[in-house]
C-alpha positions as CSV (number, residue, x, y, z in Angstrom):
1,X,56.1,180.4,163.6
2,X,58.5,179.5,166.5
3,X,61.9,178.3,165.4
4,X,62.8,174.8,166.5
5,X,66.5,175.3,166.3
6,X,69.2,177.8,167.3
7,X,72.3,178.6,165.4
8,X,75.3,178.2,167.7
9,X,78.0,179.1,165.1
10,X,78.6,179.6,161.4
11,X,81.7,180.0,159.4
12,X,83.3,179.6,156.0
13,X,84.8,176.1,156.0
14,X,86.3,176.3,152.5
15,X,86.6,178.9,149.9
16,X,88.0,178.3,146.4
17,X,88.5,180.4,143.3
18,X,90.4,178.9,140.4
19,X,91.3,180.7,137.2
20,X,94.4,179.0,135.7
21,X,95.8,181.7,133.5
22,X,95.1,185.1,131.8
23,X,93.7,183.5,128.7
24,X,91.1,181.7,130.8
25,X,90.4,184.9,132.7
26,X,89.7,186.9,129.6
27,X,87.6,184.0,128.1
28,X,85.6,183.6,131.4
29,X,85.0,187.4,131.7
30,X,83.0,187.2,128.4
31,X,81.1,184.0,129.4
32,X,80.5,184.3,133.1
33,X,76.8,185.2,132.6
34,X,76.4,181.6,131.5
35,X,77.7,180.2,134.7
36,X,75.3,178.5,137.0
37,X,74.9,178.1,140.7
38,X,74.5,174.6,142.2
39,X,73.8,173.9,145.8
40,X,74.5,170.9,147.9
41,X,73.5,170.5,151.6
42,X,74.6,167.8,153.9
43,X,74.6,167.4,157.6
44,X,76.3,165.5,160.4
45,X,74.9,164.7,163.8
46,X,77.0,165.9,166.7
47,X,76.2,165.2,170.3
48,X,73.5,166.9,172.5
49,X,71.0,167.5,169.7
50,X,73.6,169.5,167.8
51,X,74.0,169.2,164.0
52,X,76.7,170.4,161.7
53,X,75.1,171.6,158.4
54,X,77.4,172.1,155.4
55,X,76.1,174.1,152.5
56,X,78.1,174.1,149.3
57,X,77.6,176.7,146.6
58,X,79.4,176.0,143.3
59,X,79.4,178.6,140.6
60,X,80.6,177.1,137.4
61,X,80.3,176.7,133.6
62,X,78.3,173.5,133.0
63,X,79.3,173.4,129.3
64,X,82.3,171.4,128.1
65,X,84.7,174.3,127.7
66,X,88.5,173.9,128.0
67,X,88.8,177.4,129.5
68,X,86.8,177.8,132.7
69,X,87.0,179.2,136.2
70,X,85.7,177.5,139.2
71,X,84.2,179.1,142.4
72,X,83.1,177.2,145.5
73,X,82.2,178.0,149.0
74,X,81.5,175.5,151.8
75,X,79.6,177.2,154.6
76,X,79.3,175.4,157.9
77,X,76.5,176.1,160.4
78,X,76.3,174.4,163.8
79,X,72.7,174.3,165.1
80,X,71.1,172.9,168.3
81,X,67.7,171.4,167.7
82,X,64.9,171.8,170.2
83,X,64.0,168.7,172.2
84,X,60.5,168.5,170.9
85,X,61.7,167.9,167.3
86,X,61.3,164.1,167.0
87,X,60.3,163.4,163.4
88,X,62.8,162.9,160.6
89,X,60.7,165.0,158.2
90,X,60.7,168.0,160.6
91,X,64.4,167.7,161.1
92,X,64.9,167.5,157.3
93,X,62.9,170.7,156.8
94,X,64.9,172.5,159.4
95,X,68.2,171.5,157.8
96,X,67.3,171.9,154.1
97,X,65.0,174.9,154.4
98,X,64.8,176.9,157.6
99,X,68.6,177.0,158.4
100,X,69.3,177.8,154.7
101,X,67.0,180.8,154.7
102,X,68.7,182.2,157.7
103,X,72.3,181.8,156.4
104,X,71.7,182.5,152.7
105,X,72.4,186.3,152.9
106,X,75.8,185.5,154.4
107,X,76.7,182.8,151.9
108,X,75.5,184.9,148.9
109,X,77.6,187.9,150.1
110,X,80.7,185.7,150.7
111,X,80.4,184.2,147.2
112,X,79.8,187.5,145.5
113,X,82.8,189.0,147.4
114,X,84.9,186.0,146.2
115,X,83.8,186.6,142.6
116,X,84.4,190.3,142.8
117,X,87.8,189.9,144.4
118,X,88.7,187.2,141.7
119,X,88.4,189.9,139.0
120,X,84.7,189.6,138.1
121,X,83.3,192.8,139.6
122,X,80.0,193.0,137.7
123,X,78.5,189.8,138.9
124,X,75.3,189.6,140.9
125,X,72.7,187.0,141.3
126,X,69.4,188.0,139.7
127,X,67.2,186.1,141.9
128,X,67.4,184.7,145.5
129,X,67.4,181.0,146.1
130,X,63.9,179.9,147.2
131,X,64.7,177.1,149.7
132,X,60.9,176.6,150.4
133,X,60.3,175.9,146.8
134,X,63.4,173.6,146.4
135,X,62.3,171.7,149.5
136,X,58.8,171.1,148.2
137,X,60.1,170.1,144.8
138,X,62.3,167.5,146.5
139,X,59.3,166.0,148.2
140,X,57.3,165.6,144.9
């Protein structure tokens, strides 16, 4: 399959790790396996068929707990879309699926580095995010 876009640049736009105090740190260390990853993707058209794609990964405790840490990365990718891409559906798949598959290893590494450097060295993500699957679920 021929790619219908080119990545012109990619960078960490925002990186955040919040653990308010030592009690929270100790509490979270015991519970961090219950934390969940959520993903949000949005895009903004630039000029000359260029698009800024912002992918946000949040790793947080979804339960109502007073003591919790918060981790977030916003990863920005600037792409140039080929001229033959005309349909909205095709563009949507490029942004939500194709670009994500390309940048995922970088985002995952940055987020894991953040977690490890924030005092949670044993963290790893058991399974990779399947953007093809997420994209088809979204359509159904």
